C-alpha positions in Angstrom: -17.2 -118.2 -34.9 -16.4 -117.0 -38.4 -19.8 -115.3 -39.1 -19.9 -113.9 -35.6 -16.7 -111.9 -36.0 -17.4 -110.7 -39.6 -19.8 -107.9 -38.6 -17.2 -106.7 -36.0 -14.5 -106.7 -38.7 -16.8 -104.7 -41.0 -17.4 -102.1 -38.3 -13.7 -101.8 -37.5 -12.8 -101.2 -41.1 -15.7 -98.8 -41.6 -14.3 -96.7 -38.7 -10.9 -96.6 -40.2 -12.1 -95.9 -43.8 -14.7 -93.2 -43.1 -12.5 -90.7 -41.3 -11.2 -88.0 -43.5 -12.3 -89.4 -46.9 -13.9 -87.4 -49.7 -16.7 -88.0 -52.1 -16.4 -88.2 -55.9 -16.8 -85.9 -58.8 -18.3 -86.8 -62.2 -17.4 -85.8 -65.7 -20.0 -86.7 -68.3 -21.7 -90.1 -68.0 -21.6 -91.9 -64.6 -18.6 -94.3 -64.2 -18.2 -95.8 -60.7 -14.4 -96.2 -61.3 -14.2 -92.4 -61.5 -15.2 -92.3 -57.8 -12.3 -94.5 -56.5 -10.2 -92.7 -54.0 -8.7 -95.9 -52.4 -8.3 -98.9 -54.6 -6.1 -101.7 -53.3 -4.9 -104.2 -56.0 -2.0 -106.0 -54.3 -1.6 -107.8 -50.9 1.1 -110.3 -50.0 1.3 -111.5 -46.4 3.6 -113.6 -44.3 4.4 -114.0 -40.6 6.8 -115.6 -38.1 6.7 -115.9 -34.3 8.5 -112.5 -34.3 6.8 -110.3 -36.8 4.2 -109.9 -39.6 5.2 -108.7 -43.0 3.0 -107.4 -45.9 3.4 -105.9 -49.3 0.5 -103.8 -50.4 -0.2 -101.9 -53.6 -2.9 -99.2 -53.7 -4.0 -96.4 -56.0 -5.2 -93.8 -53.5 -5.6 -90.1 -52.8 -2.3 -88.8 -51.5 -4.3 -86.8 -48.9 -7.8 -87.7 -47.7 -10.0 -84.6 -47.3 -13.8 -84.6 -46.9 -14.3 -82.0 -49.7 -16.7 -83.8 -52.0 -14.1 -84.5 -54.6 -11.5 -87.2 -55.5 -8.1 -85.6 -55.1 -4.8 -86.4 -56.9 -4.3 -90.2 -57.1 -1.0 -91.8 -56.3 0.1 -95.4 -56.9 1.8 -96.6 -53.7 3.5 -100.0 -53.1 4.7 -100.5 -49.6 6.6 -103.2 -47.6 5.5 -103.1 -44.0 6.7 -105.0 -40.9 5.0 -105.2 -37.5 7.0 -106.7 -34.6 5.0 -109.1 -32.4 7.2 -108.8 -29.3 8.0 -105.6 -27.4 11.7 -106.4 -27.3 11.8 -106.3 -31.1 10.7 -102.7 -31.3 14.2 -101.6 -30.6 15.8 -103.1 -33.7 16.6 -101.5 -37.0 15.4 -103.7 -40.0 16.7 -104.2 -43.5 15.1 -106.3 -46.2 15.7 -108.2 -49.4 12.5 -108.8 -51.3 12.8 -111.8 -53.7 10.6 -112.4 -56.7 10.7 -114.9 -59.6 13.0 -112.6 -61.7 14.9 -110.4 -59.3 15.4 -108.8 -55.9 14.9 -105.4 -54.2 16.7 -104.4 -51.0 16.8 -101.5 -48.6 16.1 -100.3 -45.1 12.8 -100.1 -43.2 11.9 -96.8 -41.5 9.9 -96.7 -38.3 6.6 -95.0 -38.2 6.0 -92.0 -35.9 4.8 -94.3 -33.1 7.7 -96.7 -33.4 5.5 -99.7 -33.5 6.0 -100.7 -37.2 8.4 -100.1 -40.0 7.9 -99.7 -43.7 9.5 -98.9 -47.1 8.1 -97.6 -50.3 9.0 -100.0 -53.2 9.9 -98.7 -56.6 10.6 -100.7 -59.8 8.7 -103.7 -58.5 8.2 -104.9 -62.0 11.8 -105.9 -62.1 11.2 -108.4 -59.3 8.4 -110.3 -60.9 5.9 -112.3 -58.9 6.8 -111.9 -55.2 8.0 -115.0 -53.4 9.6 -114.0 -50.0 11.3 -111.4 -48.0 14.4 -111.8 -45.9 14.6 -109.6 -42.8 17.8 -108.8 -41.0 17.8 -107.3 -37.5 20.8 -107.3 -35.3 22.5 -110.7 -35.8 19.2 -112.3 -36.9 18.3 -113.1 -40.5 14.9 -114.6 -41.3 13.3 -115.4 -44.6 9.5 -115.2 -44.7 7.4 -116.7 -47.5 4.8 -114.3 -48.7 1.3 -115.4 -49.8 -0.5 -113.7 -52.6 -3.9 -112.9 -51.1 -5.4 -111.5 -54.3 -6.6 -114.7 -56.0 -10.1 -115.6 -57.2 -11.7 -112.2 -56.6 -9.6 -109.2 -57.4 -10.3 -105.5 -56.6 -12.2 -104.9 -59.8 -14.5 -107.9 -59.4 -15.1 -107.0 -55.7 -16.2 -103.5 -56.8 -18.6 -105.0 -59.3 -20.1 -107.3 -56.6 -20.5 -104.3 -54.2 -22.2 -102.2 -56.9 -24.7 -105.0 -57.5 -25.4 -105.2 -53.7 -26.2 -101.5 -53.6 -27.6 -101.1 -57.2 -30.9 -99.6 -56.0 -29.2 -97.0 -53.9 -26.7 -96.1 -56.6 -29.3 -95.8 -59.3 -31.4 -93.6 -57.0 -28.5 -91.3 -56.2 -27.5 -90.9 -59.9 -31.1 -90.2 -60.9 -31.4 -87.6 -58.1 -28.6 -85.5 -59.6 -25.3 -87.3 -58.9 -23.4 -89.9 -57.0 -21.8 -87.7 -54.5 -19.8 -90.4 -52.8 -16.2 -91.7 -53.1 -15.4 -95.4 -53.3 -13.0 -97.3 -51.0 -11.8 -100.8 -51.9 -9.5 -102.6 -49.5 -8.5 -106.3 -48.8 -8.5 -107.1 -45.1 -7.5 -110.1 -43.0 -9.9 -111.6 -40.4 -7.4 -111.3 -37.5 -10.1 -112.5 -35.1 -10.0 -116.0 -36.7 -6.7 -117.5 -37.8 -8.6 -119.5 -40.4 -10.9 -116.7 -41.3 -9.1 -115.7 -44.6 -9.4 -112.5 -46.5 -12.3 -110.2 -47.3 -12.8 -107.3 -49.6 -14.2 -104.3 -47.9 -16.0 -101.9 -50.3 -17.6 -98.7 -49.1 -19.4 -95.9 -50.9 -18.7 -92.9 -48.6 -20.3 -89.5 -48.5 -18.8 -88.6 -45.1 -17.9 -90.4 -41.9 -21.6 -90.6 -40.9 -23.1 -91.5 -44.3 -21.9 -94.7 -46.0 -22.9 -98.0 -47.6 -20.5 -100.9 -47.2 -20.1 -104.5 -48.0 -17.8 -107.3 -46.9 -17.1 -109.8 -49.6 -15.4 -113.2 -49.4 -12.2 -113.0 -51.5 -12.5 -116.7 -52.6 -16.2 -117.1 -53.4 -17.4 -113.5 -54.0 -20.2 -114.0 -51.5 -21.4 -110.8 -49.8 -21.2 -111.9 -46.2 -22.3 -108.7 -44.6 -23.7 -105.3 -45.6 -24.1 -102.2 -43.6 -25.4 -98.6 -44.0 -24.8 -95.6 -41.7 -27.2 -95.0 -38.8 -28.9 -92.3 -40.8 -29.9 -94.9 -43.4 -32.1 -98.0 -43.1 -29.6 -100.8 -42.4 -29.7 -104.0 -44.6 -29.5 -106.8 -42.1 -30.1 -109.7 -44.4 -26.6 -111.1 -44.0 -25.6 -109.2 -40.9 -25.4 -111.1 -37.6 -26.2 -109.2 -34.4 -23.4 -109.2 -31.8 
């Protein structure tokens, strides 16, 4: 079951990542880190029967535009909550985020569709390693333990692994005059399998129709699936047909 759903997960993330993103620009010698337009370095996750909660940290373009350049990069740390029952969409939510050395508290704001709520977190260093978040809604108060999903393989190592997987293509692009792609690094959960764990999704994107991507096990570093756009010859060595 695990391997059957991984290619589906890869396609879903590719669809979300490819729309609206831009390629990289170079200055002097080639450095793949200069092409990063989305680089996730933090992911804490927890859930109850009522909602899912996550804390994510990302260095990303403030606005994704397919213009062939990496735009202004912004560091964004966000607490997000997604209700799992329709009746819970009507509540207003507040939070207290607890770490090993302090707390942060505030209100969560609903997104434009009203299906989730979030808050930008500032001064996260004062909290220390994140432990839990306490959510208050109506007369209900629930504490949710948060798991640190960035463990054995971090975002930097995931990028190195993906570069190795596409080394031939990257070298050819650089030799041909420039690596005109931006790089997207994101940690994703396998929601199709409760025991499926976390995977790094790394993609080198020229536009929404031209990309190379890899899905990497966050525990072992194994490249479990690779994919190229339909305009490229697809690498199916680890990809299972569905």
